Structure formats: structure tokens, C-alpha cells
SEBA-565825 format. One record per atom (N, C-alpha, C, O, CB): residue in one letter; x, y, z. Coordinates in steps of 0.05 Angstrom, whole numbers, plus 5000, padded with zeros to 4 digits. Atoms other than C-alpha are relative to their C-alpha. Glycine has a CB too. Layout:
residues N
AXYZ...
END
This chain:
residues 424
M502050175013M369514084831M497750164992M496750325008M499149775017R502349845009R363914384788R497849794989R498449614973R501050224976F502350175005F357114044781F498650124977F498150364976F498249975024F501649925019F353214044717F497249935005F496349744992F501049914977K502550064991K346414044747K497850054982K497250284979K499650135021W502549985019W340413944699W497549975015W497249805032W500149784978L502650044989L333414074718L498649744990L499049664967L498350244994G500850265009G329513434716G496849945007G495350125014G501849795015L503050094997L322713064724L499250065029L496950135034L499649664992S500749974971S322913124802S502550095014S504650145002S498749735013A497849914983A327213314859A502249794998A504549864998A499150045029A498250215001A330312624855A502249984977A504549894979A498449794998W498349995027W332912724785W501650244999W500450454994W498349984974L498249754999L338713194789L500750104974L501350344971L502549955015G499549895026G339813214715G501349844981G501649604985G501450235003L498850165023L343213024653L502749875010L503149635006L500750204974A497450134995A350212924680A501250185024A500450405030A502050004973T498549844980T355013134736T503149994990T504449794989T499649875030M497449995012M361613364708M502349975021M503050165035M500450274984L498250064982L366913044751L503250144991L503950184968L499949685002V497349905006V374213344756V501649755002V501749615022V501050245020A498250215003A379112814731A502450084984A502750324979A498649774988C497849925014C385412794694C500349834973C498849644969C502449965018G499650165022G387912544628G498850184974G496750314975G498549715005V500549905026V387712814556V499449824978V497849884959V502050154992G500650245018G387512184516G502649904983G504650034980G497650094978T497850125017T391711714474T498949874977T496549824974T501649815015S501150105023S391611414409S499049705002S499849535018S502150034979S501250314996S387310754396S499949944970S499750114952S496749975016G500150135027G387310284338G496949974991G495050045004G501449705002Q502950035015Q381410114290Q498549805017Q499749645031Q500249884967N501650174989N375509744315N500249905028N499749675035N500049814985S499450084970S377009774389S497550095016S497450035040S502950155013G502449944986G370210044408G497749814994G497449714971G499250284995G502350165006G364009634417G497750134989G497250374993G499249865022G502149845010G357809724379G498549784982G499549564977G501250264984S501450175019S352609404333S498850194979S498650434982S497749845015S501049815023S349709644265S497149924995S496249694998S501749984970G502750045011G342709744242G498449835015G499449685032G500049914975G501650234992G336609344258G498850065026G496350065027G501649745003G501450004973G335409464332G499150275007G498550444990G501849905023G500649694992G333910074373G497150075000G495449905003G501450194980S502649864996S327810524374S498049934979S498849884957S500450295001S501850045020S321310414341S498650324999S498950495016S497949745008S501349755005S317311014312S497149994994S496249794983S501350144979T503249965007T309811234306T499950124976T498050054961T498350175020T500549865026T311011684245T502249944982T501749964958T499650315004G497750035016G317911524219G499849794977G498149614979G502149945017T499950185022T319511144155T502549785005T503049624987T500350174973G497750134996G325510794185G501650095024G501850335028G501550014978V498549894977V329810804249V501749725009V500849495009V497850145027G498250244990G335710374276G502050105019G502450345024G501549844975T497749894982T341410394323T502649914988T503149684983T499849885031L497350065012L348310444293L501949935020L503949805012L501250234984Y498150084977Y352010364361Y498650015024Y496850175029Y502550165003S501249984971S350210204431S502249895018S503949745009S497149815005T498250074980T353910124496T498449995027T496450145030T502550205001A500750024973A352309914568A501550145018A500550225040A500049765007A498049904983A358510204597A500250304999A500350445020A502449884994G499749695005G359210914567G497450124996G495350004999G501950074975R502249845007R354711454549R500850204980R502550364985R498850145023T499649855025T354711784480T499350305006T497250345018T498249884975F500349724992F355312574487F499450154973F497350134961F502750135016E500149815024E356813064429E500449864974E502149694973E502150225002L500050115024L355812874356L501750224983L501850464989L497249944990A498849815017A360013164299A500449854972A500649604970A502750115013E499250125028E361213074222E501650224987E501350464995E497449914981P498549825011P366113404178P498250214979P495950144973P502349844986F501549855017F363713984132F500049854971F497949874958F501250284998T499950175024T365713534071T498949705009T500649575021T503249994989D501250234992D361312894084D501949784995D502649744972D497549964988D498150225004D366112294093D498449735005D499649515003D502750025021G501350254996G360611784107G500049885031G499149665037G501349804982F499950104972F361811734183F498850235018F498850465011F503149915009T500849834979T358912044245T501849965024T502549735030T497149965007Y497950004978Y363412194304Y498850095027Y496850235026Y502350194993W501149934974W362212274380W501749965024W503349775025W497649865004T498450034975T365112394448T498449775019T496049755019T500350305017E501550234983E363511814496E501250025030E503650015035E500749674987H499050014972H363811864574H499649755011H497649625006H498750195017D499550274989D366011264611D501250025026D503350155026D501749834984P498549964977P367911204685P502849874997P504549965011P498549895023S497750125005S373610744659S501950164982S504350094979S499449754989G498549825019G375911294611G498550074975G497549904961G502649884992G501649915024G372711734559G501449934974G503849874974G499550325001T499350065025T373411614487T498850174976T496650284978T499349744997I501549885022I372311914418I500149774977I502049644972I501550304990K500750215021K368911444362K499050114978K498350354977K498149795010R501549975024R366311404297R498949744989R499949524995R501750144979I501250225012I361910954257I498850064973I498150294970I497849895019K501249935029K359310934183K497150035003K495649885016K500549784977K503249904998K352511264175K498249834985K495749864986K499450294989D502150155016D349710764128D499549725014D498149555004D501149964968G500850264985G349510194181G501549764994G500849545004G497249944995T498450235011T354609734148T502249925021T503149705020T501450084973Q497750044982Q359809784203Q499249865024Q497449985037Q501350265007V500850154977V358909284259V501450095029V500350075050V500749714993T498449914975T364209544309T501250284996T502750334976T502449795007A499149715002A365810294320A503050015002A504349865016A498750185021D497149944999D372710574309D500450165027D499050355033D500950184973T498949804976T375910834374T502250164990T504350054982T501049845027L497749805010L380111424355L501650085020L504150075017L498950264988V498549904976V382211674421V498849855025V496449815027V499850335003S501250124974S381611334490S502050155023S503750315018S500349625002G498449874976G384411504561G499450295006G501250435016G502949984994L500849744995L380212144565L499250035025L498849825036L498350084984D501449994975D377612414629D497249855002D495949824981D499650285005A502550154998A371412024652A497750104986A496349974971A499249995027D502549875014D366312534630D500750314995D499150485002D497249975020N499449725006N369813194609N500750054972N501450274964N502450095017A499749955030A370613104535A497350124990A495349984990A500849724984W502549875002W365213614515W499750054968W498849884952W499850285019G500349935028G365613974449G501449844981G503449734989G500850254996L499150175020L367113614385L499850144972L497850274967L498549745001D500649915027D368313814313D502249854983D504249764994D500150334998V498250155015V371713494253V500550124973V498750254963V499049754999D499449935023D375213644188D500749824981D499749604984D501550155001D499350195019D377913284132D502549835012D503049605004D500750154972T497550164989T384113064173T499849935029T501049735037T502650164996N499850044970N382713094249N497450045013N495550175003N502050215012V501949904983V378013104303V500950165019V503250135026V498749825011Y499249814981Y378113644353Y498050025023Y495550005018Y500450274986W501950014978W375213684423W501050185024W503350265027W499749695009T499249834976T374914094487T500149815028T498449635032T497750275002R500150104974R376713864558R498750195021R499950395028R502749935007N501649834987N371514164603N500849995029N499549855045N497249934995L499349974974L375114344666L500250285008L500650444989L502349855006P500049704990P375115014707P502650115005P504549975006P498350055025T497849844991T380015554726T502949904985T504949804997T500249975033G497350035014G385315454673G501049714992G503149674980G502150115018A499150275006A385214684668A498949884973A499649664964A499249815023G501250095023G381014654606G502049994978G504150114981G497750164992V498149985023V384514514536V498249944977V495949874979V502549805001V500950095026V383114404461V501849834993V504149874998V499850194979A497950215012A386213794431A499249904972A496949944964A500249735019S500450125027S386613454364S501149724999S502849635015S501350174978H498750275004H388012754336H498949934972H496850004963H499249765023P501050105027P387812424266P497449885002P496849745021P501849814988K502850155000K380612204248K500449744988K498849574996K497750154982D499650265008D383211614211D501549805017D503949835023D501250024977P498750194980P384711034257P502349874992P503749765009P498349805008K497650115009K390110784212K502250214996K504450154989K499549844975A498049835001A393611404210A502050055023A501449995046A498950214993T498249994976T399811564252T500050285008T499550464992T503049894995G500649734989G399812144295G499250005027G497449845033G498150154985A501149994970A398912304371A498550235002A498550414986A502350015023T501549784993T394312734404T501550285005T503450295021T498649925024Q498749724997Q396413504401Q498050155016Q495650145013Q500650164971I501349814983I394513994453I500250294984I502350414983I501550015031L500149775016L392414604411L499750275019L500850485012L497649964979A500849784983A390115084467A500449935032A499849705040A496950074994V499950074970V391415134544V498950265014V498550475003V503249915010N500849784980N389115554604N496950074994N496350314997N502050264996L502949955004L381615514587L498349975025L499149805042L498949824978N501850044981N375915584637N497349874994N495750004982N499550235011N502250165010N370515074628N499250014974N496850074969N497950045013P500850005027P370615024555P498049834991P498549594994P501949974985T501950195007T364114734527T500049934966T501649774956T497250145011Y500450095027Y362014694453Y502650124981Y503750324988Y497050114990L498249925016L367114754396L499349984972L498449774963L502149865005R500649985028R366114984324R501950074980R503550264985R498250174996L497749925023L370515004260L498650244985L496250234980L500849724975N501249785017N369415664222N501649974972N504050024970N500450325014P499050025027P370315534147P501350254986P503050254969P497949914984A499049755009A371316254134A502950065006A504350164989A498550215010D497449934993D377716344173D501849785009D504049815018D499850205019G498550254993G379515614186G500749955029G502349775034G502550004985K499350014974K379815714261K498049845017K495749805008K500450265009L501550134978L376915344322L499050215018L500650365029L501549805015Y501149804982Y372015754363Y498649825020Y497349625014Y497950214986T501250134981T369915534432T499250205021T499950445018T501749785009C501149804980C366815864494C500849875028C501149635033C496650054996E499250084973E368515854566E497550065019E496750305020E502750165010N502449984988N362315734612N500750045032N499849895049N498249754992Q499249954969Q365416024678Q499150285005Q499650474990Q503449975008L501149724993L362116604711L502650185006L504750115016L497950005029N498049774997N365917264711N502349984981N503350194974N501250015027S497350035014S371816994668S499449884974S501349854958S502149835016G500450155025G368116634612G500050184974G498650384974G497249855001G500049885026G369716884540G499549814976G498949574979G502750144996I500250165025I369316654469I503150014984I504250234979I497450144981L497050015007L376216444440L500149864972L498449704965L501949845022A499550125028A379016274371A502949934998A504650085006A499250204976F497350085000F385215864358F500249854970F498449754958F500649795028T499350105025T388815634295T500149685003T500749595025T502850114990K500250314999K388214864281K503149915001K503549705011K498449864972T497350105001T395914824273T502050065023T504049935028T501250094976G498549904979G398515214332G499749815024G497649695030G499350285006L499850184973L400714824399L500150195023L501350405023L502849815001N499949864973N399515054468N499350305000N500450475015N502749975012Q500949705001Q396015704449Q498850095025Q497149955036Q497950054978D500549894972D395016114511D497150124999D496650314984D502150245008A502749895001A387516254524A499850275014A497950425011A498049805014T499749734985T389616844567T501150214982T500650454988T502049985025T499149815019T392917184508T497550144987T495750004977T501949864980L502249865010L388117734484L499549964971L497249984963L500350285006T500450055027T389217584411T498549744994T497449704972T502650004987N501450275002N386316894422N497150015010N495749815007N501649795018R502549994987R380017144455R498450194979R498950424974R500250115033F501649835017F374617344406F498350205012F497850425002F498549844985I501549834977I370417614464I501549935024I501649705033I496749935005K498250074977K375017704524K498649915024K499849765039K501650245007D501850104976D369517584578D497350114996D496850274979D501250095030S502849965000S362217614592S499250265012S496850325013S498849795012G500749734991G362618304624G498150015026G496650205031G498750154977G501650024974G359418074691G497549874996G496249785015G499450275012G502750165009G353417764653G500449705004G502349605016G499350054967P499950265001P352017064646P502049894979P502050004958P497649914996P497950095015P357716654614P498649884975P496249814975P501849815017P500850135024P357216374542P499949715004P501749605016P501850084978F500450294999F354515644536F500349864973F501749664971F497349945009N500050165026N353615454465N500650204978N500050444983N497249844994I498949845020I356215754401I499349854973I499749614971I503250055005R500650085027R353915674326R501250224981R500950464985R497049954996I499349815019I357115964266I498649974975I499049774961I502749994996I501850045022I352316084212I500350234978I500750464985I497150005011P499449785017P353116464144P497250154999P495050044995P501249894970V502349825004V348217054142V500850224978V502550384982V499150155027S499649835024S348017424074S503249934995S504750124988S499350345006G497450085011G354617064060G502050085023G504249995021G500850154972A498249964980A357917324125A500249815021A498149715029A499350235010P500050224978P360216824178P499450155029P501150275042P503249835001I500749904972I356417034242I500249795021I499349565018I497250125001L499950194976L357816724308L497750095019L497850315029L503050015016F502149994982F351516654350F501049855026F502449645027F497549884987A499450154975A352116494422A497750035022A496750255026A502950105012T501849994978T347316294479T501950045026T504049935030T498349735001F498749964974F349216564548F498449905025F496249995030F500650295004M501650084973M347116214613M502249855017M504449795007M497149784995D498250124980D350415894674D499649694996D497449594995D499250115030Q500050295005Q352115174663Q498849845023Q498049615020Q502949904996N501350134977N349415014734N497050074998N495850075019N501250095027L502749945003L342415194708L498650085025L497449915038L498849774988G501349924979G339715594762G497350094994G496450034972G501350175012T502849925008T332815914766T500550304991T502750404994T497849985026G500049715010G331216624736G500550024970G501949874957G502250175015L499949945029L330516924668L502650184994L502450434991L497350154991T497649865001T337717124661T501549934971T503550054964T501949945025G498550095024G339716784595G499750234977G498050414977G498749704989E499749825024E341817164530E500749864974E501649644975E502150215005I499350085024I342917074458I501150254984I499950464980I497649874987R498549755012R348117524423R501349914974R501449674970R502350125020F498650055025F351717544354F502050184991F501950424998F498149994980K498149815012K357617814317K501549864978K502049624977K502050125021N498250115023N361517754253N502649905008N504150045022N500550204981T497550134989T367417314265T502450174985T504750144993T500249644993G497749875013G371517764218G500250285015G501950425005G499550034967S499849794983S370718354269S501249965025S500049865044S497750105003T498550044975T376218344320T501850245011T503850245026T501849764995T498849734988T377919074331T499550045029T501250135044T498950264986D500649934974D374319104396D498949735011D497149634998D497950245003R500850264990R373418454438R498450005025R498349805039R502449845005S501949984976S368718694492S497249864992S496349844969S499650325009I502850125002I362018364502I498150194988I496250114974I498949925027S501849795010S358619014484S499950014970S498150134958S500750285012T500149985030T360518924411T498449754987T498249724963T503250004989M501750215011M356118304405M497050105002M496250205023M500449715015T502849884999T348918514387T498349785017T498549545012T498650054968R501650154983R344118234441R497250004989R495750184995R500150095027V502550045010V338217994403V497549895019V495149925014V500449814980A502050114981A334717674463A500949985024A503249895026A499049764995N499250024973N335017714537N497649915019N495349885010N501350265009G502050094984G331317504599G498949744994G496549694995G498250175000L501250255008L331216794576L500449775020L501849825040L501249934973L500250224979L330516104615L502049804986L501249644969L496649875005Q498350205009Q336715704600Q500049954973Q499049734966Q499549785012P499950085024P337815744530P502449854990P504749934993P499550214986T497750205004T341915164505T500949974973T503349904969T499249745010D499050035028D341915154429D498250204985D496250314995D499849684989L501449815017L339615604370L500349924973L502049764966L500950285004A499850045032A338215624295A499450284989A498650455004A497849764987F500449765011F337616184248F498349964971F499149794955F502850144998D501450015027D332516284189D500150254989D499050454999D497249914999E499349735014E334616804140E497850064978E497350294969E503049984985F501849965021F329316664089F497249975000F495949994979F500749874983D502850034998D322416544117D498650275001D497050325019D499349845026Q501349745004Q320217254095Q497149995001Q495850165015Q500750124974V503050005006V313017054078V498649945029V496850085036V499149754976E501450044975E311216754146E500550215024E498750295039E500749725011F499349814980F315017254191F500850284991F501150455008F502249885015G499349755010G316917834147G503050075007G503950274997G498250215011T497449944995T323817834172T501949735005T500949515005T500150195023S498750244993S329617364189S499649995030S499350185045S503149994990I500250064972I329117044253I502149825015I503649675003I497649885002V498250184984V333116704310V498249825016V496449925029V502050155019V501850224986V330016064340V501949855021V504149765014V498649774977W498450114981W332615784406W498049795019W495649805019W501550255018T501150164979T331015244460T500450115028T502550225036T501149734999E499649934969E329815384532E499649735018E497449635021E497750265011Y500250254984Y331514774577Y499250025029Y500750075048Y502549875000D501350004974D326414754634D497549824998D496049844979D499350285009T502250195000T321314214652T497450125003T495350014993T500349815019A502549874998A316214694671A499350224985A496950274982A499750075024A500849755012A316715344633A502050034975A502250254965A500250275021G498249975024G321815194574G498449984976G496050014978G502149794999G501150025025G320315114502G501750084978G504250104981G497650145000V499049885025V322015374430V499050234998V496650265002V499549864976R500549735004R322216094418R501250124977R503150014966R500750155022W498849855024W323416604361W500050305007W498450405022W498349944970A499749704999A325517314356A500750124974A501949984958A502050085021D499349855025D326417834300D503150065003D504250185022D498350284997F497049985000F333717824281F501050305000F503250365008F501249854976T499249745006T333718564264T499450195028T499850445029T498350114971K500749844974K331418784337K501649915022K502949705018K497149975008T498650094981T334618744403T498549975026T496250075029T502050155003D501150014971D333218544478D497149904999D495350015011D500250315015Q502950124999Q327018104462Q500049775021Q502049665029Q499049874970R500750264982R324017564507R499349784981R499549554989R497550045021G500550185017G322017214446G496949905003G495549955023G502049805003T502850085004T315216884423T500149705000T501849594986T498850124973P500050295002P313616134436P498949934971P497250064960P498149855023L500950125026L312815734370L497749835004L496449754984L502149834986G502350154996G307515344402G500549765021G502649735032G499149894972T499850244987T306114724441T499949754989T499549744964T498449995017A499850285013A306513964432A497149934992A495250005006A501449775021S502450115007S300913634394S499049785016S500649635026S500149924977G500950244986G296113144428G500950005028G501050215040G500949764987S499450034972S298312904494S503150035006S504050015029S499049725010F497250004998F305812994481F501150265008F500250474998F501149914974S498949754992S309913504517S502749994988S504049784986S500050045031I497549965011I316213794484I502050065024I504550065019I500050244980L498049904979L319413994553L501549735013L500449525016L498250195026P498549755009P325014024563P501649964975P503049764973P501950095021P498450065022P327914114496P503150095001P503650295014P498750144977Y497249944995Y335714144491Y501250084975Y502250314974Y501449775013S498449975022S338714074421S498350074977S496049984977S501649764995I501449965024I336514354353I501849824980I504349874979I499750314992C498450145018C338713834300C500650164976C499150334968C498849754992R499249815024R342414134240R501549804983R502449594991R502050275008N498350115020N345713924178N502950135004N503250375003N498850074971P497649934995P353113954193P501550144977P503550284982P501349795008H498849925023H354914144124H499350274990H498650294967H499549834982G500849765001G353514874130G497250075005G496250274995G500750074978G502649964995G346814834156G499450195021G501250255037G498949775005S500849814981S343115334198S498049895024S497350025044S498750234984G501950144980G338514844235G497350044990G495649935005G500150125028I502449955013I332515054190I499649814978I501549764962I499950274992F500550205019F329414544146F497450044985F495450084998F500049755012G502449935018G324314634087G501050124976G503350144969G497950205014P502650024993P320314844055P499149724995P500349554981P498450204985S501350265001S315814264062S497750054972S497650244957S498349925033T501750035025T310414094008T497650245007T496350354989T498749644995A502049774992A305814604047A501350255002A500150445012A498549965027G498449754998G311315134043G501050095026G501850335028G498550204990K499249974972K313215124116K502849925007K503949724996K498249835016N497250104991N320015094148N499549915030N497549975044N502550234997Y499950144975Y321814714212Y502549985013Y504650045002Y499049754997V497550054985V326714574264V499349725014V497049685021V500850255021V500250244986V327713874297V501550035026V503950095026V501049784984V498650004974V329113864371V500249745014V498649565008V498850185017T500050254983T331313314421T498750085025T499250295037T502949875004R501249964971R327013244484R501549835017R501449595016R496849915004N498250164980N332013054537N498749885025N498850015046N502250195011I501650104979I328112624581I499949674992I500349584969I496750175001Q499950325002Q327511834594Q497849924979Q495750054975Q499349855031A501550095020A324411434539A497049925010A495149944994A501449774988A502550034990A318511244584A497850215002A495450175002A500449915023T501849755000T315811934589T500550194973T499950434974T500650195028G500249865025G317012144517G502850124991G502850324977G497850225002G497649895009G324512264505G500349934970G499849704961G502349905016G499850075030G325712324430G500250254984G501050464994G497649824990L499849795018L325312784369L497450124993L495350004990L501249914978Y502949855005Y320113324356Y500450204978Y502250374978Y498850175027L499949815023L318613684293L498450295005L496050295009L498749854976V501149784991V317214424306V499550164974V501550224960V501850135021Q500549815024Q313714844249Q500550265009Q500050345032Q497049984987L499449734995L315915554243L497650154991L497350204967L502750094987S502349865007S309615914246S499350185022S499550125045S497749834994K501049824982K307016534278K497849945018K497750035041K499450204987T502550084986T300516244299T499349704995T499349614973T497750184993G500750295002G298415524312G501949814997G501349594988G498349954982S497650195002S305115214312S499549785019S498549825041S502850155005L500050244985L305414524337L502749835000L504149824980L497849844988A497550165001A311214064360A498849724994A497149655010A501950025028T500950245007T309713384328T502249805008T504649845003T499449994970P498150244994P313012744356P500949874978P499249754964P498949795017L498950215022L317712414305L500549745010L499849544998L502650084987D499250254985D320211884353D500250075028D501950235035D502849874990Q499549964970Q319111854428Q499449745014Q498649735037Q498150245013S500750264988S318311114440S502249885015S501649785037S499249824979N497850124985N325210874462N502650165001N504750035002N500649744990M497749854999M330111454463M500650085031M499050235042M499850254981D499349914972D333311544534D501950234999D504350214993D501349765016F498549784997F335412234544F501850104974F504250134976F501749945023P498749935024P337112434472P501350265003P500150455013P498250004978L498749724995L342112994471L500750124975L499150294967L502749995018A499149885022A345713194410A498649874976A497749644976A503049995000G501350085025G342813154339G501550114973G502350344969G497050105001L498849935030L345513164268L497849904978L496249714982L503349824995T501950085025T341413114200T501550024975T503450174971T497550214997G499349955027G342713004130G498650224988G497050355002G499649784985A501949825013A339813464077A497349904996A496849664997A501150074975L502750055004L332613494065L499849874970L500150014951L498250275005E500050135024E331912954009E497249874994E496249735012E502249804999D502750085006D325312773975D498050025025D496449845032D500149714988G501949894980G321713134031G500649875028G499049925046G497149954990S499250144974S325112704088S502750105012S504450214999S500349684995L497249954981L330612804141L500849755011L499349595023L499750225028T498450214982T335712294165T501250155023T502550365021T502449834983I499449844975I337112474236I501849795015I501249555017I497250105019F498450174980F342712204279F499950125029F500150375032F503149974989T500049904969T342312274356T501549815019T501849575015T496850035013S498650174981S346112074417S498150005025S496850195032S503050115006E501650024976E342711794477E501950025025E504049915025E498449724999Y498449964979Y345511994544Y498449935026Y497650125040Y501250285000P501950064977P341611624599P501350085027P503750075032P499349685001Y499349884971Y341911894670Y498249815017Y495949765011Y499250375005P497149974994P344311634717P501649784982P500449614968P500549935034S498150195016S350211244683S499449705008S499449615030S503250065005G500450314997G348610514672G496849965006G496049735012G502049875026S502850044996S341110624682S498549854976S496549704978S498650275005S501250145024S339710404609S502450024979S504450144984S497250164988T498350015022T343510294543T500250284987T498250424981T499149784980S499549745017S346710904511S500449924971S501149694966S502750175011A500050085030A346610914433A500550264985A500250494994A497249854991I500149845023I347711274369I497849914982I498249704971I502549994986D502350065011D341111254336D499850144972D500750374968D497850085019K500349895028K339311344260K496950004994K495749794997K501649824979Y503149995001Y331911584245Y499950164973Y501450354967Y498250175028K500949855022K328711764180K497250115003K495349965009K500349834977S502749884995S322812254185S498149934976S499049854954S500350315003P502050025024P316412184142P500550274986P501950464994P496749955010K499749765019K315812704085K498750245014K496550225025K498549944970L501049774990L314913394109L497950124983L496850334989L502150195005
END
């Protein structure tokens, strides 16, 4: 049994979740079998132009969010539930009253990574020592077809990303000493994670294991960025960020990944800014460090190596951004950077993973070398917001979708929220 112990507000708060070892991969479910409500309810905002709850549940906890590269009008998520995990979807426009349950009968809380294409949903089963899998299921609740096991023998697979460049599914194993980064075809069955040709990076070489991955176009090339840290969030500045072109597979050792930053404190997510040359004079990598005392949002020069990174700033007014977890991004090819605003600035939007009463919500962080502030977009009613997705920047505003993952389970209602920012 492996525990996913997140740092919290006090010694009594052990963290975001405890990953329990259970069994079950999932079964097909019919349309409209999940509970939910559309629009109208949910959080209020001090600065936003509109917010509502697309879906809520008192039984389960919404976890990872995903949307297909070609927008189909839905947002998808994994949901943890003691009675059996699920994968669901709902229309983003708020017109759907009851969510579609696509897959049910999953482990209580081990469905972690999620991605979607034009046909299927794909997810990881986060279990250790060879018990992890990658699976798929049709995304249309009316479609026929059963759950398919695409890959087996994985060690604690976490996040899952589709690579449009080669059509493969990439995931990372967050297991000390044996964790690597893997790539599988979407059509193969029972692909063996121990086979070298399925391992983009064979292992972490004795360093911290990979935790999160993002595949971002850089000058037209598909670059895989990865954060490295122990899932059990210990103390110490041991985290790293590395990157490598997904087209390069001649050498699968960790040393072939460029280490742009090291000595980091629990780096949970990242973004890449290729075009902000006026402000920084170079392309930059931006990441979140998940710690209630010393975490934050930092940046580093993409062209250099082994950097600790520079803080982007502190929260404005009396608001604290600690601890930041996810960087919200446009799933349709986005890098996590938004802008420019009317003032010519670029931004990232991060989730502050903490209870609503103490400021859990969304924060807008300006990409500035000096005087950067984290402005609260919504911090009034979000309990432990975890994942975040956005639409494109339209008329200066962002539409943002987030999952609420309250801790402990049942302490408050979990939800999929929709929020529209003020004009940047």
C-alpha cells in the first residue's frame, strides 16, 4: 500500500488524498447514469464575470480533467468514490442536467491520468510494482465497445498525455528507482511496460521519479517536459524539471533529458513560454512548487541548465497563493501561457489547492521579472481545486473549468466548476 501524502495546513491535515490499493479496471456504463446539476449554483467571485457549477456530487471526488484536442463541447473527468471510481463527462455550456457516466467499477481512487481523443477516453490505474495499467473506452456513451487494456506492468503511473505528433500515449511512473516515462500506441493491447521499446526514458537513474508530464510544441517540435519528485512529498529540495524531443529515441537514459531546473520543492506542474522575449529576453519554463510554507510559482531560462528558478512574485493583498498545484491550460495545443493582455503581459492561471474557507481557488499570475503579483480570480467557494482547463483567450477573458477534490472525502461537495475571468 502506498500513501499519497500531501502537505497541508496543519499536522492534522495529511493531504489531498490517500491512494488506496484496490482492484478493478472498469466496466461500460450507459448514458446519464451519473448525478449532477448544470449551471447556476456553485462559487461566487470577487472579480469574475460569471461562475457556475456544471456538476456536483456528495459521494465522489472529481480528480483529473481532460478534453480532446478537437473540441467536442464536453469536459471529461475521473471521479474517485469508495463505492467504485468512474469516468464521466458533461457539456461545457451548462445545458446538460445529468452527467454521462462512461466507465464505472474502477478502483475507489486509483484512476489518475486522463486524456481524450475523437473516439476514446484513456486513463491510468495508479498502482505500484507492476500493477498499474493504461486503459481505454469509447467516449460516446451510446457507442458499443468494452474497456481495453492497452498497457500492463506499470509502476505507479500518474498523468497521461496524447502526443499529436506521433499519435502515442505518454505516461510516467512515479516509483522510486524504477520509475520511467513510457510511450504506447493507442491500438495495441497489453503492451508490456518492461519492454525497452515502450520506454521513452527507461528509468530515473537513481534520482527522483517523474511525476507530471506535458507535451508542448517548441519551434514546431514536440517536446516532452517532465517534473520529477517523489509522490509521497517529502521534505528537501530534490525536485527537477527535464525535457526532451519525443522524436528522439536512440538513447533512452535519463541523461538524454536536458535538466533545466533542479533543487526544487515538489514541482507539480509546468508551462512553457516561447514568445515572451520582451519581458524575459528568452523562452522560459514556469512551474508550481506544492508546499504550504515555501512553495510558489517560479520561472527559469529555457536555454540554461540546473537552475533553482526565480519566484514570479507573491499574492496581492492579504491572499496567499500557497500551495499552488496545477497550471490551467488550453487542452487544444496550449502551453499554459495566456496573453498578451491589453497591457501586453502574459499570464498563467494556477489552482490553490486548499479549502474554500482559507482561500482555495484560482489565481492569475503575471509573467514579470519584477513586481509580479498573484491576483485572486475566485477564492470564495472552491474546496481543494485540483485540475484546471481553459478555453482560448477570447475578447480578453478566459473560461476556466476546475475540479474540486475536498479532503477528507465527504467533508464537502465535490464539483466541476466553470468560471469566466474578467478581461486581462
